[in-house]
C-alpha positions in Angstrom: -4.4 -14.8 0.3 -7.8 -13.3 0.7 -9.1 -14.0 4.2 -12.5 -14.9 2.7 -10.8 -18.0 1.3 -9.4 -19.0 4.7 -12.8 -18.5 6.3 -14.8 -20.2 3.6 -17.0 -23.3 4.3 -14.5 -25.6 2.5 -11.5 -24.3 4.6 -13.5 -24.5 7.9 -14.5 -28.1 7.1 -10.9 -29.0 6.3 -9.6 -27.5 9.6 -12.3 -29.3 11.5 -11.4 -32.6 9.9 -7.7 -32.1 10.6 -8.6 -31.2 14.2 -10.5 -34.4 14.6 -13.9 -32.7 15.1 -17.0 -33.9 13.3 -20.4 -32.2 13.2 -23.6 -32.4 11.3 -23.3 -31.0 7.8 -25.7 -28.2 8.7 -23.3 -26.6 11.2 -19.7 -25.6 10.7 -17.4 -27.6 12.9 -14.8 -24.9 13.0 -15.7 -21.2 13.2 -14.4 -18.3 11.1 -13.6 -16.5 14.4 -11.1 -19.3 15.2 -9.3 -18.7 11.9 -9.3 -14.9 12.5 -7.9 -15.4 16.0 -5.2 -17.7 14.7 -4.3 -15.1 12.0 -4.1 -12.4 14.7 -1.6 -14.6 16.7 0.5 -15.3 13.6 0.5 -11.6 12.8 1.7 -10.7 16.3 4.5 -13.3 15.9 5.4 -11.7 12.6 4.7 -14.9 10.7 1.9 -13.4 8.7 1.5 -9.9 7.2 -1.9 -8.4 6.9 -3.1 -6.0 4.3 -6.5 -4.3 4.3 -5.7 -1.6 1.7 -6.9 -3.8 -1.2 -10.6 -3.4 -0.4 -10.7 -6.9 1.2 -8.4 -8.3 3.9 -5.5 -10.5 2.9 -2.7 -12.3 4.6 0.7 -13.0 3.2 3.2 -15.7 4.4 6.8 -15.4 3.5 8.2 -18.0 1.1 10.3 -19.4 3.9 7.2 -19.9 6.1 5.2 -21.3 3.2 7.9 -23.8 2.5 8.2 -24.8 6.2 4.5 -25.3 6.5 4.3 -27.3 3.3 7.1 -29.6 4.5 5.5 -30.1 7.9 2.3 -31.5 6.3 2.6 -35.2 6.0 2.8 -36.5 2.4 -0.3 -38.5 2.8 -2.3 -35.4 3.9 -1.2 -33.2 1.1 -3.8 -34.4 -1.4 -6.7 -33.5 1.0 -5.0 -30.1 1.7 -4.7 -29.3 -2.0 -8.2 -30.4 -2.7 -9.6 -28.3 0.2 -7.6 -25.3 -0.9 -9.0 -25.6 -4.4 -12.5 -25.9 -3.1 -12.1 -22.8 -0.9 -10.7 -20.8 -3.9 -13.5 -22.0 -6.1 -16.1 -21.0 -3.5 -14.8 -17.5 -3.3 -14.2 -17.3 -7.0 -17.9 -18.1 -7.7 -19.0 -15.1 -5.6 -16.6 -12.7 -7.4 -16.5 -14.1 -11.0 -18.8 -11.4 -12.3 -15.9 -8.9 -12.0 -12.9 -10.9 -13.5 -10.6 -7.8 -13.5 -11.2 -6.9 -9.9 -8.4 -6.9 -7.3 -10.0 -9.9 -5.6 -10.2 -12.0 -8.8 -6.6 -11.1 -9.6 -5.6 -12.3 -6.1 -7.6 -15.5 -6.5 -5.9 -16.2 -9.8 -2.5 -15.6 -8.2 -3.4 -18.1 -5.4 -4.7 -20.6 -8.0 -1.4 -20.3 -9.9 0.5 -21.0 -6.7 -1.7 -24.0 -5.8 -1.2 -25.3 -9.3 2.5 -25.2 -8.9 2.3 -27.0 -5.6 -0.3 -29.6 -6.3 0.5 -32.6 -8.5 -0.8 -32.1 -12.1 -3.0 -35.1 -12.0 -4.7 -33.9 -8.8 -5.3 -30.5 -10.3 -6.9 -31.9 -13.5 -9.1 -34.2 -11.5 -10.5 -31.4 -9.3 -10.5 -28.5 -11.8 -13.8 -26.8 -12.5 -14.1 -26.1 -16.3 -15.9 -22.8 -15.6 -13.3 -21.7 -13.1 -10.4 -22.5 -15.5 -12.1 -20.9 -18.5 -12.9 -17.7 -16.5 -9.3 -17.6 -15.2 -7.8 -18.0 -18.6 -10.1 -15.4 -20.2 -9.4 -12.9 -17.5 -5.6 -13.3 -18.0 -6.1 -12.2 -21.6 
């Protein structure tokens, strides 16, 4: 997962809502630094692998950790999580979409595919952005 997705405005707002914090729309209620600090702790605990060799920082969770985290999220909170993840992916995609074959766009497509598999089909259709979907399909060939 590109770190820029995890530190995007959408991701930070989701984290703040889950933490019970509210702030005016003009300021971010959670800080990117908080996310980076949490990723550092997870890396030290060997729960996340970091990779900076791709030209942009990424983190990778093992399938076992991903499954455990997904199961720990209450069923009634999964819709909001999936929607926020899609919003975060879209936000980063829009900044990189002029280079559809770039390593970043390939990573975003991979994460979008993973989210699509996890999210219920009806949710995904309701939140999908036609431009995002068309660009992803075109870039796949």
